[in-house]
TORDREN-268311 format. One record per residue (C-alpha): residue number from 0; y, x, z. Coordinates in Angstrom, 3 decimals. Layout:
% residues N
+-----+----------+----------+----------+
| num |       yy |       xx |       zz |
+-----+----------+----------+----------+
| NUM |        Y |        X |        Z |
...
+-----+----------+----------+----------+
% end
This chain:
% residues 308
+-----+----------+----------+----------+
| num |       yy |       xx |       zz |
+-----+----------+----------+----------+
|   0 |    0.000 |    0.000 |    0.000 |
|   1 |    3.418 |    1.327 |   -0.963 |
|   2 |    6.468 |    1.109 |    1.268 |
|   3 |    7.840 |   -1.503 |   -1.130 |
|   4 |    4.731 |   -3.649 |   -0.724 |
|   5 |    4.758 |   -3.148 |    3.042 |
|   6 |    8.241 |   -4.555 |    3.477 |
|   7 |    7.844 |   -7.145 |    0.733 |
|   8 |    5.520 |   -8.965 |    3.120 |
|   9 |    8.357 |   -9.224 |    5.655 |
|  10 |   11.108 |  -11.781 |    5.124 |
|  11 |   14.409 |  -10.003 |    4.597 |
|  12 |   17.259 |  -10.632 |    7.024 |
|  13 |   20.977 |  -10.501 |    6.512 |
|  14 |   22.288 |   -7.964 |    8.991 |
|  15 |   23.451 |   -6.727 |   11.254 |
|  16 |   20.383 |   -6.458 |   13.471 |
|  17 |   19.461 |   -4.529 |   16.582 |
|  18 |   15.756 |   -3.745 |   16.665 |
|  19 |   12.986 |   -2.040 |   18.567 |
|  20 |    9.446 |   -1.151 |   17.550 |
|  21 |    6.159 |   -0.664 |   19.403 |
|  22 |    2.841 |   -2.158 |   20.472 |
|  23 |    4.263 |   -3.716 |   23.649 |
|  24 |    0.838 |   -3.855 |   25.265 |
|  25 |    1.195 |   -5.963 |   28.395 |
|  26 |    4.928 |   -6.552 |   27.843 |
|  27 |    5.430 |   -4.914 |   31.245 |
|  28 |    8.632 |   -4.316 |   33.252 |
|  29 |    9.547 |   -1.308 |   31.104 |
|  30 |    9.212 |   -3.375 |   27.935 |
|  31 |   11.219 |   -6.184 |   29.528 |
|  32 |   14.041 |   -3.773 |   30.354 |
|  33 |   14.021 |   -2.521 |   26.767 |
|  34 |   14.100 |   -6.080 |   25.406 |
|  35 |   17.103 |   -6.925 |   27.561 |
|  36 |   18.915 |   -3.887 |   26.180 |
|  37 |   18.118 |   -4.996 |   22.624 |
|  38 |   19.559 |   -8.432 |   23.368 |
|  39 |   22.644 |   -7.011 |   25.106 |
|  40 |   23.350 |   -4.666 |   22.187 |
|  41 |   22.829 |   -7.466 |   19.683 |
|  42 |   25.208 |   -9.735 |   21.571 |
|  43 |   27.867 |   -7.026 |   21.807 |
|  44 |   27.631 |   -6.325 |   18.066 |
|  45 |   27.402 |   -9.917 |   16.862 |
|  46 |   23.916 |   -9.087 |   15.590 |
|  47 |   20.423 |  -10.584 |   15.649 |
|  48 |   17.732 |   -9.094 |   17.890 |
|  49 |   14.444 |   -8.089 |   16.249 |
|  50 |   11.149 |   -6.729 |   17.592 |
|  51 |    8.702 |   -5.019 |   15.228 |
|  52 |    5.353 |   -5.152 |   16.977 |
|  53 |    2.098 |   -3.454 |   16.007 |
|  54 |   -0.908 |   -5.743 |   16.336 |
|  55 |   -3.123 |   -2.806 |   17.282 |
|  56 |   -2.415 |    0.487 |   18.982 |
|  57 |   -1.683 |    3.187 |   16.362 |
|  58 |   -4.297 |    5.358 |   18.098 |
|  59 |   -6.986 |    2.924 |   16.972 |
|  60 |   -6.128 |    3.791 |   13.361 |
|  61 |   -5.311 |    7.461 |   13.799 |
|  62 |   -8.497 |    8.189 |   15.775 |
|  63 |  -11.202 |    5.828 |   14.477 |
|  64 |  -13.989 |    5.319 |   16.962 |
|  65 |  -11.813 |    6.150 |   19.963 |
|  66 |  -12.062 |    3.885 |   22.988 |
|  67 |   -9.025 |    1.604 |   22.871 |
|  68 |   -8.499 |   -1.200 |   25.368 |
|  69 |   -5.611 |   -3.616 |   25.766 |
|  70 |   -3.708 |   -5.250 |   28.600 |
|  71 |   -2.966 |   -8.305 |   26.467 |
|  72 |   -4.039 |   -9.712 |   23.128 |
|  73 |   -1.618 |   -9.939 |   20.241 |
|  74 |   -1.040 |  -13.686 |   20.576 |
|  75 |   -0.198 |  -13.307 |   24.263 |
|  76 |    2.185 |  -10.448 |   23.493 |
|  77 |    3.883 |  -12.462 |   20.765 |
|  78 |    4.198 |  -15.476 |   23.078 |
|  79 |    5.829 |  -13.401 |   25.847 |
|  80 |    8.161 |  -11.731 |   23.346 |
|  81 |    9.236 |  -15.118 |   21.995 |
|  82 |    9.824 |  -16.338 |   25.519 |
|  83 |   12.135 |  -13.392 |   26.187 |
|  84 |   14.741 |  -14.834 |   23.829 |
|  85 |   14.397 |  -12.270 |   21.024 |
|  86 |   15.631 |  -13.800 |   17.752 |
|  87 |   12.769 |  -12.609 |   15.600 |
|  88 |    9.339 |  -11.023 |   16.113 |
|  89 |    7.841 |   -9.224 |   13.119 |
|  90 |    4.190 |   -8.202 |   13.039 |
|  91 |    3.428 |   -4.785 |   11.551 |
|  92 |    0.011 |   -3.496 |   10.582 |
|  93 |   -0.294 |    0.191 |   11.387 |
|  94 |   -1.994 |    1.815 |    8.426 |
|  95 |   -1.815 |    4.741 |    6.046 |
|  96 |    1.564 |    3.693 |    4.635 |
|  97 |    3.341 |    3.617 |    7.983 |
|  98 |    1.490 |    6.679 |    9.247 |
|  99 |    2.751 |    8.745 |    6.311 |
| 100 |    6.379 |    7.566 |    6.393 |
| 101 |    8.941 |   10.011 |    7.698 |
| 102 |   11.429 |    8.769 |   10.261 |
| 103 |   14.163 |    8.694 |    7.591 |
| 104 |   11.994 |    6.668 |    5.190 |
| 105 |   10.942 |    4.181 |    7.855 |
| 106 |   14.383 |    3.619 |    9.362 |
| 107 |   16.146 |    3.423 |    5.997 |
| 108 |   13.593 |    0.797 |    4.962 |
| 109 |   14.568 |   -1.184 |    8.067 |
| 110 |   18.239 |   -0.745 |    7.213 |
| 111 |   17.657 |   -2.021 |    3.670 |
| 112 |   15.402 |   -4.899 |    4.674 |
| 113 |   16.931 |   -6.289 |    7.877 |
| 114 |   20.391 |   -4.705 |    7.968 |
| 115 |   19.530 |   -2.410 |   10.859 |
| 116 |   22.601 |   -1.495 |   12.895 |
| 117 |   20.945 |   -0.008 |   15.979 |
| 118 |   17.430 |    0.968 |   17.050 |
| 119 |   16.532 |    0.807 |   20.740 |
| 120 |   13.572 |    2.904 |   21.902 |
| 121 |   11.731 |    3.482 |   25.142 |
| 122 |   11.401 |    6.801 |   26.981 |
| 123 |    9.688 |    9.505 |   24.960 |
| 124 |    9.409 |    7.330 |   21.850 |
| 125 |    9.046 |    9.137 |   18.535 |
| 126 |    9.439 |    7.747 |   15.037 |
| 127 |    7.790 |    8.709 |   11.760 |
| 128 |    5.286 |   11.284 |   10.621 |
| 129 |    7.786 |   13.961 |   11.678 |
| 130 |    7.798 |   12.558 |   15.268 |
| 131 |   11.582 |   12.415 |   15.620 |
| 132 |   13.064 |   11.464 |   18.981 |
| 133 |   16.338 |    9.639 |   19.668 |
| 134 |   18.418 |   12.828 |   19.812 |
| 135 |   17.027 |   14.087 |   16.503 |
| 136 |   17.505 |   10.720 |   14.841 |
| 137 |   21.108 |   10.558 |   16.046 |
| 138 |   21.803 |   13.915 |   14.408 |
| 139 |   20.180 |   13.097 |   11.052 |
| 140 |   22.809 |   12.768 |    8.314 |
| 141 |   20.670 |   10.425 |    6.193 |
| 142 |   20.712 |    7.930 |    9.073 |
| 143 |   24.449 |    7.913 |    9.715 |
| 144 |   25.812 |    4.485 |   10.533 |
| 145 |   22.792 |    3.571 |   12.644 |
| 146 |   22.959 |    3.971 |   16.408 |
| 147 |   19.896 |    5.187 |   18.307 |
| 148 |   19.627 |    4.142 |   21.941 |
| 149 |   17.125 |    5.366 |   24.513 |
| 150 |   16.196 |    3.165 |   27.472 |
| 151 |   14.937 |    4.965 |   30.604 |
| 152 |   11.590 |    4.118 |   32.142 |
| 153 |   11.323 |    1.383 |   34.730 |
| 154 |   10.067 |    2.773 |   38.036 |
| 155 |    7.737 |    1.134 |   40.556 |
| 156 |    6.902 |    2.889 |   43.825 |
| 157 |    8.322 |    6.137 |   42.392 |
| 158 |    6.017 |    5.936 |   39.351 |
| 159 |    7.192 |    5.384 |   35.783 |
| 160 |    5.951 |    2.102 |   34.360 |
| 161 |    3.873 |    2.423 |   31.196 |
| 162 |    0.929 |    0.673 |   29.580 |
| 163 |   -1.296 |    3.681 |   30.298 |
| 164 |   -0.253 |    3.729 |   33.977 |
| 165 |   -1.147 |    0.047 |   34.249 |
| 166 |   -4.500 |    0.586 |   32.546 |
| 167 |   -5.215 |    3.398 |   35.010 |
| 168 |   -4.374 |    1.111 |   37.939 |
| 169 |   -6.622 |   -1.653 |   36.605 |
| 170 |   -9.603 |    0.615 |   35.982 |
| 171 |   -9.135 |    1.914 |   39.546 |
| 172 |   -9.199 |   -1.651 |   40.891 |
| 173 |   -5.582 |   -1.442 |   42.042 |
| 174 |   -4.444 |   -5.001 |   41.370 |
| 175 |   -1.269 |   -4.619 |   43.430 |
| 176 |    0.167 |   -1.728 |   41.392 |
| 177 |   -0.807 |   -3.378 |   38.112 |
| 178 |    0.913 |   -6.617 |   39.144 |
| 179 |    4.077 |   -4.813 |   40.242 |
| 180 |    4.327 |   -2.970 |   36.925 |
| 181 |    3.512 |   -6.011 |   34.805 |
| 182 |    5.749 |   -8.354 |   36.750 |
| 183 |    2.762 |  -10.709 |   37.061 |
| 184 |   -0.929 |  -10.560 |   37.965 |
| 185 |   -3.171 |   -8.913 |   35.402 |
| 186 |   -5.383 |  -11.383 |   33.556 |
| 187 |   -8.302 |  -11.517 |   31.129 |
| 188 |   -9.129 |  -14.467 |   28.893 |
| 189 |  -12.474 |  -15.298 |   27.371 |
| 190 |  -15.115 |  -17.862 |   26.604 |
| 191 |  -17.851 |  -18.753 |   29.090 |
| 192 |  -21.183 |  -17.616 |   27.686 |
| 193 |  -24.766 |  -18.193 |   28.747 |
| 194 |  -25.842 |  -15.915 |   31.568 |
| 195 |  -29.070 |  -15.462 |   33.475 |
| 196 |  -28.101 |  -18.259 |   35.909 |
| 197 |  -29.006 |  -16.023 |   38.836 |
| 198 |  -25.868 |  -17.065 |   40.694 |
| 199 |  -26.885 |  -20.714 |   40.499 |
| 200 |  -30.253 |  -19.818 |   42.002 |
| 201 |  -28.435 |  -18.154 |   44.913 |
| 202 |  -26.157 |  -21.156 |   45.475 |
| 203 |  -23.156 |  -19.577 |   43.748 |
| 204 |  -23.044 |  -20.798 |   40.129 |
| 205 |  -20.830 |  -18.452 |   38.131 |
| 206 |  -19.051 |  -18.520 |   34.796 |
| 207 |  -20.035 |  -15.512 |   32.702 |
| 208 |  -16.812 |  -14.633 |   30.867 |
| 209 |  -16.806 |  -12.696 |   27.608 |
| 210 |  -13.293 |  -11.304 |   26.949 |
| 211 |  -11.553 |  -12.349 |   23.726 |
| 212 |  -10.800 |   -8.776 |   22.698 |
| 213 |  -11.135 |   -5.183 |   23.940 |
| 214 |   -9.587 |   -5.994 |   27.305 |
| 215 |   -9.070 |   -3.408 |   30.001 |
| 216 |  -11.711 |   -4.416 |   32.557 |
| 217 |  -11.071 |   -3.735 |   36.257 |
| 218 |  -13.268 |   -1.385 |   38.259 |
| 219 |  -16.647 |   -2.774 |   39.305 |
| 220 |  -16.408 |   -4.801 |   42.463 |
| 221 |  -15.575 |   -8.202 |   43.935 |
| 222 |  -12.126 |   -9.720 |   43.379 |
| 223 |  -10.071 |  -12.642 |   44.651 |
| 224 |   -8.971 |  -14.347 |   41.445 |
| 225 |   -7.355 |  -17.441 |   39.992 |
| 226 |   -9.079 |  -19.109 |   37.048 |
| 227 |   -7.223 |  -21.365 |   34.647 |
| 228 |   -9.443 |  -24.179 |   33.371 |
| 229 |   -7.740 |  -26.578 |   30.954 |
| 230 |   -4.356 |  -25.741 |   32.450 |
| 231 |   -5.440 |  -26.144 |   36.083 |
| 232 |   -5.701 |  -23.120 |   38.405 |
| 233 |   -8.793 |  -22.765 |   40.602 |
| 234 |   -9.513 |  -20.214 |   43.320 |
| 235 |  -12.458 |  -17.987 |   42.475 |
| 236 |  -14.411 |  -15.010 |   43.751 |
| 237 |  -15.216 |  -12.806 |   40.767 |
| 238 |  -17.817 |  -10.081 |   40.421 |
| 239 |  -17.522 |   -7.290 |   37.884 |
| 240 |  -20.454 |   -4.942 |   37.484 |
| 241 |  -24.116 |   -4.492 |   36.706 |
| 242 |  -25.768 |   -6.559 |   39.500 |
| 243 |  -27.468 |   -3.561 |   41.182 |
| 244 |  -29.372 |   -5.703 |   43.681 |
| 245 |  -31.457 |   -7.027 |   40.783 |
| 246 |  -31.150 |   -4.449 |   37.990 |
| 247 |  -30.927 |   -0.700 |   37.569 |
| 248 |  -29.748 |   -0.648 |   33.965 |
| 249 |  -28.060 |   -4.018 |   33.472 |
| 250 |  -25.073 |   -4.516 |   31.207 |
| 251 |  -21.625 |   -4.933 |   32.712 |
| 252 |  -20.584 |   -8.551 |   33.284 |
| 253 |  -17.575 |  -10.541 |   34.519 |
| 254 |  -18.807 |  -13.498 |   36.597 |
| 255 |  -16.463 |  -15.933 |   38.347 |
| 256 |  -17.545 |  -18.333 |   41.104 |
| 257 |  -14.983 |  -21.136 |   41.210 |
| 258 |  -14.519 |  -22.423 |   44.744 |
| 259 |  -14.856 |  -26.188 |   45.263 |
| 260 |  -15.366 |  -26.789 |   41.547 |
| 261 |  -17.908 |  -29.119 |   40.041 |
| 262 |  -18.119 |  -29.242 |   36.277 |
| 263 |  -19.551 |  -27.715 |   33.133 |
| 264 |  -17.691 |  -24.593 |   32.043 |
| 265 |  -20.027 |  -23.446 |   29.273 |
| 266 |  -18.126 |  -22.620 |   26.013 |
| 267 |  -14.766 |  -23.259 |   27.685 |
| 268 |  -12.050 |  -20.629 |   27.324 |
| 269 |  -10.853 |  -19.439 |   30.750 |
| 270 |   -8.008 |  -17.237 |   31.878 |
| 271 |   -8.940 |  -15.026 |   34.830 |
| 272 |   -6.060 |  -13.704 |   36.949 |
| 273 |   -6.796 |  -10.801 |   39.301 |
| 274 |   -5.089 |  -10.973 |   42.705 |
| 275 |   -6.904 |   -8.465 |   44.931 |
| 276 |  -10.037 |   -6.319 |   44.989 |
| 277 |  -12.148 |   -7.182 |   48.024 |
| 278 |  -14.830 |   -4.513 |   47.956 |
| 279 |  -16.932 |   -2.281 |   45.688 |
| 280 |  -20.142 |   -3.443 |   44.082 |
| 281 |  -23.165 |   -2.445 |   46.152 |
| 282 |  -26.945 |   -2.869 |   45.999 |
| 283 |  -28.310 |   -4.924 |   48.900 |
| 284 |  -31.765 |   -4.443 |   50.398 |
| 285 |  -32.555 |   -8.143 |   50.214 |
| 286 |  -31.369 |  -11.350 |   48.583 |
| 287 |  -30.619 |  -12.716 |   52.059 |
| 288 |  -28.173 |   -9.873 |   52.729 |
| 289 |  -26.522 |  -10.482 |   49.363 |
| 290 |  -26.068 |  -14.200 |   50.083 |
| 291 |  -24.616 |  -13.401 |   53.517 |
| 292 |  -22.095 |  -11.044 |   51.947 |
| 293 |  -21.247 |  -13.524 |   49.180 |
| 294 |  -20.352 |  -16.119 |   51.812 |
| 295 |  -18.052 |  -13.560 |   53.418 |
| 296 |  -16.503 |  -12.795 |   50.018 |
| 297 |  -15.800 |  -16.482 |   49.436 |
| 298 |  -14.152 |  -16.861 |   52.829 |
| 299 |  -12.038 |  -13.751 |   52.302 |
| 300 |  -11.042 |  -15.043 |   48.873 |
| 301 |   -9.865 |  -18.308 |   50.449 |
| 302 |   -7.762 |  -16.427 |   52.991 |
| 303 |   -6.160 |  -14.112 |   50.446 |
| 304 |   -5.347 |  -16.804 |   47.913 |
| 305 |   -3.945 |  -19.084 |   50.612 |
| 306 |   -1.093 |  -16.604 |   51.161 |
| 307 |   -0.538 |  -15.532 |   47.528 |
+-----+----------+----------+----------+
% end
């Protein structure tokens, strides 16, 4: 695909515009700060605000086969971006064409196609195959007339907010840090699939959730969670892991036990919101010990969710 074909698929805009570009995985507090700056700059310049968003992380294309996980699916990202008040969200497919464009080629294409007046970027952002930063872009003669603005990182508990920092917190089971950086509890959505029904046999029927996409899955363990079923939130104790009491080489599962719920969840699409990790996953010596602990987990879940 040529650069002409790439931008031909995007409706042209009459400028001026103030734009930003990225994957916006999670649309976390850092992204939200950047979006506010885009809107403020657009308002001050009498311009429209535009977000160019990659559907997939560029790394997934640059390094095929690499393990790539997401904090939010594309539709969720687009929905949050729309809700932020941005005038226009434009989806970009990261492919060979974009990968090979220099910063000058890419930004001039934006200038020609949407009347780019200013480009707002997050900390450490680089543009084009030549990996130009804001300072370099500002000093490039071919890009004169366009302002380049860098937004500093948001900071939570003395740590810079980033998608990778949030993924690290989630895979460590640190729901609190992830929620602080996201500005909301981390969640996973998926369809309820057939499981082995072992939970039902133990008196704790669970919904076996298969994530919609390559979600970042929290560390194995038991979690106090909220589960959205048809728009209604239900308290739930959720287990993530391999069920070591019963198996030594089982596949990893996400199983939610909805408290005080009676209904058929099979094939329904649920949204699972992680509030707090209760404990690690452990192998019990007997089923009776497991059931005793599961009752404790349910009670602890009730207590935690009652104050959250």
